[in-house]
N, CA, C and O of each residue as an XYZ file, in Angstrom:
492
protein
N      77.874     55.026    -32.004
C      77.091     55.666    -33.036
C      75.713     56.001    -32.528
O      75.076     55.191    -31.853
N      75.259     57.172    -32.843
C      73.892     57.547    -32.431
C      73.047     57.612    -33.654
O      73.488     58.062    -34.712
N      71.812     57.156    -33.513
C      70.846     57.165    -34.590
C      69.664     58.008    -34.218
O      69.261     58.023    -33.055
N      69.107     58.695    -35.149
C      67.904     59.456    -34.881
C      66.747     58.525    -34.674
O      66.827     57.360    -35.062
N      65.683     58.984    -34.083
C      64.499     58.185    -33.861
C      63.927     57.707    -35.180
O      63.456     56.574    -35.277
N      63.961     58.568    -36.214
C      63.452     58.185    -37.534
C      64.259     57.032    -38.104
O      63.684     56.094    -38.657
N      65.596     57.082    -37.978
C      66.435     55.997    -38.466
C      66.130     54.711    -37.723
O      66.055     53.646    -38.336
N      65.955     54.793    -36.433
C      65.622     53.620    -35.623
C      64.292     53.037    -36.030
O      64.166     51.820    -36.164
N      63.274     53.896    -36.233
C      61.950     53.397    -36.634
C      62.000     52.782    -38.034
O      61.316     51.795    -38.306
N      62.817     53.372    -38.925
C      62.966     52.801    -40.255
C      63.585     51.425    -40.185
O      63.150     50.521    -40.897
N      64.601     51.238    -39.337
C      65.235     49.981    -39.159
C      64.249     48.928    -38.622
O      64.199     47.802    -39.117
N      63.479     49.309    -37.618
C      62.514     48.403    -37.031
C      61.460     48.017    -38.083
O      61.059     46.857    -38.175
N      61.018     49.011    -38.875
C      60.045     48.711    -39.926
C      60.624     47.758    -40.949
O      59.932     46.849    -41.408
N      61.898     47.952    -41.320
C      62.511     47.044    -42.284
C      62.624     45.640    -41.708
O      62.355     44.664    -42.409
N      63.017     45.520    -40.448
C      63.127     44.191    -39.820
C      61.792     43.501    -39.729
O      61.725     42.274    -39.805
N      60.729     44.256    -39.568
C      59.420     43.653    -39.437
C      58.718     43.431    -40.770
O      57.630     42.857    -40.809
N      59.340     43.888    -41.879
C      58.678     43.750    -43.178
C      58.674     42.302    -43.620
O      59.515     41.521    -43.175
N      57.746     41.926    -44.487
C      57.665     40.560    -44.990
C      58.938     40.128    -45.698
O      59.289     38.949    -45.658
N      59.659     41.077    -46.364
C      60.868     40.735    -47.060
C      61.977     40.316    -46.102
O      62.770     39.430    -46.420
N      62.035     40.950    -44.929
C      63.064     40.613    -43.977
C      62.626     39.500    -43.023
O      63.458     38.961    -42.293
N      61.362     39.152    -43.014
C      60.908     38.086    -42.122
C      60.446     36.891    -42.941
O      59.446     36.252    -42.613
N      61.174     36.595    -44.003
C      60.784     35.530    -44.900
C      61.306     34.181    -44.451
O      61.349     33.247    -45.252
N      61.703     34.047    -43.197
C      62.171     32.773    -42.703
C      61.077     31.737    -42.766
O      59.903     32.052    -42.571
N      61.445     30.532    -43.032
C      60.428     29.472    -43.102
C      59.953     29.134    -41.696
O      60.600     29.495    -40.713
N      58.857     28.463    -41.606
C      58.337     28.036    -40.300
C      59.337     27.141    -39.610
O      59.500     27.190    -38.391
N      60.020     26.307    -40.415
C      61.034     25.425    -39.840
C      62.141     26.233    -39.185
O      62.580     25.905    -38.082
N      62.602     27.296    -39.858
C      63.649     28.152    -39.307
C      63.158     28.837    -38.040
O      63.890     28.946    -37.056
N      61.902     29.300    -38.075
C      61.345     29.983    -36.893
C      61.178     29.033    -35.742
O      61.216     29.463    -34.590
N      60.993     27.745    -36.006
C      60.735     26.787    -34.957
C      61.984     26.114    -34.474
O      61.950     25.435    -33.447
N      63.105     26.272    -35.178
C      64.343     25.587    -34.794
C      64.803     26.101    -33.428
O      64.756     27.304    -33.173
N      65.244     25.203    -32.556
C      65.730     25.650    -31.258
C      66.978     26.536    -31.405
O      67.882     26.232    -32.183
N      67.003     27.597    -30.666
C      68.149     28.496    -30.677
C      68.929     28.375    -29.385
O      68.347     28.190    -28.317
N      70.234     28.479    -29.479
C      71.037     28.444    -28.292
C      70.796     29.726    -27.496
O      70.529     30.779    -28.074
N      70.889     29.634    -26.197
C      70.751     30.837    -25.367
C      71.949     31.736    -25.674
O      73.103     31.347    -25.490
N      71.649     32.936    -26.141
C      72.763     33.838    -26.457
C      73.494     34.260    -25.212
O      72.866     34.539    -24.191
N      74.796     34.313    -25.271
C      75.576     34.768    -24.140
C      76.269     36.057    -24.524
O      76.780     36.181    -25.637
N      76.293     36.993    -23.639
C      76.917     38.285    -23.885
C      77.964     38.510    -22.822
O      77.632     38.614    -21.641
N      79.236     38.590    -23.218
C      80.346     38.811    -22.304
C      80.282     37.822    -21.135
O      80.457     38.197    -19.975
N      80.027     36.555    -21.465
C      80.003     35.532    -20.419
C      78.715     35.447    -19.629
O      78.575     34.563    -18.784
N      77.760     36.347    -19.881
C      76.525     36.361    -19.122
C      75.400     35.864    -20.003
O      75.156     36.429    -21.070
N      74.711     34.825    -19.581
C      73.606     34.255    -20.370
C      72.389     35.164    -20.280
O      72.196     35.882    -19.300
N      71.590     35.114    -21.310
C      70.368     35.852    -21.335
C      69.333     35.179    -20.415
O      69.245     33.952    -20.372
N      68.567     35.973    -19.696
C      67.485     35.432    -18.886
C      66.259     36.314    -19.092
O      66.334     37.407    -19.654
N      65.135     35.799    -18.620
C      63.843     36.485    -18.838
C      63.197     36.703    -17.479
O      63.240     35.839    -16.603
N      62.595     37.884    -17.324
C      61.838     38.172    -16.119
C      60.575     38.901    -16.547
O      60.243     38.926    -17.732
N      59.873     39.491    -15.595
C      58.627     40.151    -15.926
C      57.485     39.147    -15.944
O      57.439     38.217    -15.139
N      56.570     39.352    -16.876
C      55.373     38.494    -16.927
C      55.340     37.607    -18.154
O      56.369     37.218    -18.706
N      54.110     37.301    -18.560
C      53.890     36.399    -19.682
C      53.871     37.111    -21.029
O      53.786     36.449    -22.063
N      53.946     38.431    -21.050
C      53.972     39.203    -22.293
C      52.628     39.471    -22.894
O      52.553     40.007    -24.000
N      51.535     39.117    -22.203
C      50.193     39.299    -22.780
C      49.776     40.772    -22.850
O      48.938     41.138    -23.674
N      50.349     41.607    -22.002
C      50.062     43.037    -22.012
C      51.364     43.802    -21.802
O      52.390     43.223    -21.447
N      51.305     45.107    -22.027
C      52.488     45.938    -21.803
C      52.900     45.885    -20.322
O      54.088     45.899    -20.001
N      51.921     45.827    -19.443
C      52.208     45.780    -18.003
C      52.832     44.455    -17.602
O      53.561     44.399    -16.612
N      52.565     43.387    -18.342
C      53.134     42.087    -18.019
C      54.178     41.663    -19.055
O      54.368     40.476    -19.319
N      54.856     42.674    -19.642
C      55.843     42.405    -20.697
C      56.950     41.506    -20.223
O      57.339     41.530    -19.055
N      57.462     40.702    -21.154
C      58.643     39.881    -20.897
C      59.840     40.811    -20.919
O      60.023     41.556    -21.882
N      60.665     40.782    -19.867
C      61.858     41.598    -19.762
C      63.041     40.714    -20.084
O      63.225     39.657    -19.479
N      63.842     41.151    -21.041
C      65.065     40.416    -21.428
C      66.230     40.970    -20.655
O      66.567     42.149    -20.762
N      66.847     40.096    -19.865
C      67.988     40.468    -19.012
C      69.270     39.958    -19.637
O      69.311     38.840    -20.149
N      70.315     40.765    -19.599
C      71.630     40.333    -20.032
C      71.971     40.619    -21.476
O      73.099     40.359    -21.895
N      71.043     41.144    -22.250
C      71.367     41.502    -23.658
C      72.079     42.857    -23.653
O      71.526     43.856    -23.193
N      73.284     42.878    -24.159
C      74.048     44.138    -24.130
C      73.847     44.981    -25.372
O      74.326     46.113    -25.438
N      73.134     44.436    -26.373
C      72.908     45.208    -27.597
C      71.655     44.728    -28.295
O      71.080     43.705    -27.923
N      71.238     45.460    -29.296
C      69.985     45.171    -30.015
C      70.017     43.786    -30.657
O      69.020     43.065    -30.613
N      71.127     43.411    -31.242
C      71.206     42.110    -31.909
C      70.984     40.959    -30.934
O      70.240     40.023    -31.230
N      71.622     41.028    -29.784
C      71.440     39.969    -28.773
C      70.023     39.957    -28.243
O      69.474     38.891    -27.966
N      69.423     41.129    -28.099
C      68.046     41.203    -27.648
C      67.037     40.640    -28.621
O      66.081     39.971    -28.227
N      67.257     40.916    -29.902
C      66.363     40.345    -30.948
C      66.473     38.843    -30.977
O      65.466     38.148    -31.113
N      67.686     38.327    -30.850
C      67.876     36.869    -30.798
C      67.172     36.274    -29.594
O      66.585     35.197    -29.689
N      67.224     36.962    -28.460
C      66.570     36.471    -27.224
C      65.051     36.495    -27.373
O      64.365     35.583    -26.914
N      64.528     37.541    -28.016
C      63.068     37.553    -28.275
C      62.627     36.355    -29.104
O      61.646     35.682    -28.786
N      63.368     36.109    -30.160
C      63.023     34.996    -31.066
C      63.093     33.656    -30.319
O      62.240     32.785    -30.494
N      64.114     33.517    -29.496
C      64.252     32.271    -28.723
C      63.058     32.066    -27.802
O      62.508     30.968    -27.723
N      62.654     33.138    -27.099
C      61.537     33.022    -26.176
C      60.257     32.616    -26.929
O      59.547     31.700    -26.516
N      59.985     33.303    -28.020
C      58.767     33.001    -28.799
C      58.836     31.577    -29.338
O      57.844     30.851    -29.284
N      59.977     31.171    -29.849
C      60.127     29.816    -30.416
C      59.887     28.745    -29.347
O      59.242     27.730    -29.610
N      60.403     28.977    -28.160
C      60.202     27.994    -27.084
C      58.747     27.928    -26.614
O      58.240     26.850    -26.303
N      58.084     29.075    -26.563
C      56.693     29.108    -26.090
C      55.669     28.702    -27.168
O      54.616     28.146    -26.856
N      55.992     28.986    -28.423
C      55.029     28.758    -29.519
C      55.737     28.071    -30.702
O      55.935     28.690    -31.748
N      56.114     26.805    -30.537
C      56.792     26.110    -31.657
C      55.900     26.135    -32.904
O      54.684     25.961    -32.820
N      56.523     26.351    -34.042
C      55.772     26.347    -35.292
C      55.028     27.644    -35.603
O      54.221     27.695    -36.532
N      55.305     28.708    -34.811
C      54.602     29.986    -34.997
C      54.983     30.614    -36.343
O      55.985     30.270    -36.972
N      54.123     31.551    -36.741
C      54.404     32.395    -37.913
C      54.309     33.844    -37.446
O      53.297     34.258    -36.881
N      55.381     34.617    -37.689
C      55.361     36.021    -37.298
C      54.498     36.823    -38.271
O      54.683     36.752    -39.486
N      53.557     37.583    -37.723
C      52.620     38.364    -38.521
C      53.110     39.810    -38.625
O      53.115     40.397    -39.706
N      53.524     40.375    -37.483
C      53.893     41.795    -37.450
C      54.727     42.067    -36.197
O      54.631     41.354    -35.198
N      55.541     43.110    -36.276
C      56.336     43.568    -35.134
C      56.249     45.078    -35.117
O      56.377     45.731    -36.153
N      56.027     45.637    -33.917
C      55.901     47.083    -33.768
C      56.763     47.550    -32.601
O      56.912     46.855    -31.596
N      57.325     48.746    -32.763
C      58.043     49.389    -31.683
C      57.118     50.342    -30.974
O      56.486     51.173    -31.625
N      57.015     50.255    -29.669
C      56.154     51.095    -28.882
C      56.946     51.776    -27.787
O      57.944     51.236    -27.311
N      56.507     52.957    -27.384
C      57.108     53.655    -26.235
C      56.009     54.027    -25.272
O      54.935     54.482    -25.664
N      56.305     53.822    -23.990
C      55.366     54.194    -22.956
C      56.104     54.501    -21.670
O      56.908     53.695    -21.200
N      55.835     55.663    -21.099
C      56.452     56.068    -19.824
C      57.951     55.899    -19.783
O      58.510     55.416    -18.798
N      58.603     56.306    -20.874
C      60.073     56.277    -20.932
C      60.667     54.903    -21.245
O      61.889     54.757    -21.267
N      59.852     53.923    -21.480
C      60.341     52.596    -21.820
C      60.052     52.254    -23.273
O      59.127     52.794    -23.878
N      60.855     51.349    -23.827
C      60.658     50.876    -25.177
C      60.167     49.422    -25.138
O      60.636     48.607    -24.344
N      59.213     49.130    -26.017
C      58.639     47.798    -26.087
C      58.580     47.320    -27.525
O      58.367     48.109    -28.445
N      58.770     46.025    -27.711
C      58.449     45.362    -28.986
C      57.131     44.673    -28.775
O      56.924     43.987    -27.775
N      56.231     44.862    -29.733
C      54.981     44.104    -29.740
C      55.119     43.146    -30.942
O      55.157     43.578    -32.094
N      55.191     41.857    -30.647
C      55.301     40.874    -31.717
C      53.990     40.122    -31.790
O      53.543     39.503    -30.825
N      53.386     40.194    -32.969
C      52.108     39.507    -33.218
C      52.407     38.250    -34.053
O      53.050     38.315    -35.100
N      51.923     37.119    -33.558
C      52.189     35.863    -34.239
C      50.888     35.096    -34.487
O      49.828     35.425    -33.956
N      51.017     34.072    -35.308
C      49.955     33.076    -35.460
C      50.594     31.759    -35.010
O      51.626     31.341    -35.534
N      49.947     31.112    -34.016
C      50.476     29.849    -33.523
C      50.301     28.765    -34.559
O      49.594     28.951    -35.549
N      50.941     27.634    -34.335
C      50.816     26.481    -35.234
C      49.372     26.036    -35.331
O      48.967     25.446    -36.332
N      48.578     26.318    -34.277
C      47.152     25.958    -34.262
C      46.285     27.018    -34.922
O      45.070     26.842    -35.009
N      46.879     28.122    -35.392
C      46.135     29.182    -36.030
C      45.621     30.278    -35.145
O      44.868     31.133    -35.611
N      45.998     30.290    -33.878
C      45.542     31.292    -32.923
C      46.416     32.554    -33.025
O      47.641     32.458    -33.103
N      45.780     33.732    -33.024
C      46.495     34.998    -33.012
C      46.941     35.310    -31.592
O      46.139     35.244    -30.660
N      48.221     35.652    -31.421
C      48.785     35.952    -30.107
C      49.641     37.204    -30.231
O      50.421     37.341    -31.174
N      49.494     38.110    -29.280
C      50.326     39.304    -29.176
C      51.241     39.170    -27.973
O      50.800     38.797    -26.886
N      52.519     39.475    -28.170
C      53.510     39.336    -27.085
C      54.276     40.647    -26.962
O      54.821     41.153    -27.942
N      54.310     41.187    -25.760
C      55.058     42.430    -25.460
C      56.374     42.073    -24.813
O      56.436     41.247    -23.903
N      57.448     42.720    -25.306
C      58.792     42.582    -24.722
C      59.235     43.984    -24.290
O      59.135     44.938    -25.061
N      59.718     44.097    -23.066
C      60.333     45.353    -22.616
C      61.784     45.289    -23.126
O      62.582     44.475    -22.663
N      62.097     46.148    -24.068
C      63.426     46.127    -24.694
C      64.278     47.306    -24.257
O      65.302     47.599    -24.874
N      63.863     47.976    -23.202
C      64.534     49.216    -22.721
C      65.988     48.970    -22.399
O      66.809     49.870    -22.577
N      66.339     47.787    -21.933
C      67.725     47.519    -21.488
C      68.695     47.377    -22.647
O      69.898     47.504    -22.422
N      68.255     47.125    -23.861
C      69.186     46.953    -24.964
C      68.863     47.707    -26.224
O      69.714     47.818    -27.106
N      67.650     48.234    -26.342
C      67.237     48.885    -27.572
C      68.127     50.067    -27.958
O      68.387     50.952    -27.143
N      68.584     50.071    -29.200
C      69.416     51.161    -29.664
C      70.891     51.062    -29.364
O      71.670     51.943    -29.728
N      71.277     49.980    -28.695
C      72.707     49.764    -28.372
C      73.311     48.855    -29.439
O      72.803     47.762    -29.685
N      74.374     49.296    -30.062
C      74.981     48.519    -31.147
C      76.354     48.106    -30.697
O      77.072     47.437    -31.441
């Protein structure tokens, strides 16, 4: 199935809306199993996610659902007790990025970039 860019942006906006991100802090903090896709475990490369240039790259996600699960797992492991504030889809130089803005359990604002080019839009 192919989706237009507008449909994709609408989906991302819906996923990032407060209604769709109403998970409790406990749910957001719960450890998640490493998702496996066709026998291949998800892994992470790239940088620390502090900038687009040092974005976390998700390896092994064969579709958008697996990639979103992997993003959440990474954030949960690095920032237990976080609260998701906002999520944005960005494009730069032919690549797709998720910018996830969170508030840590200590109240600090943190922005995390994920390079989602390998799985974005694959269903």
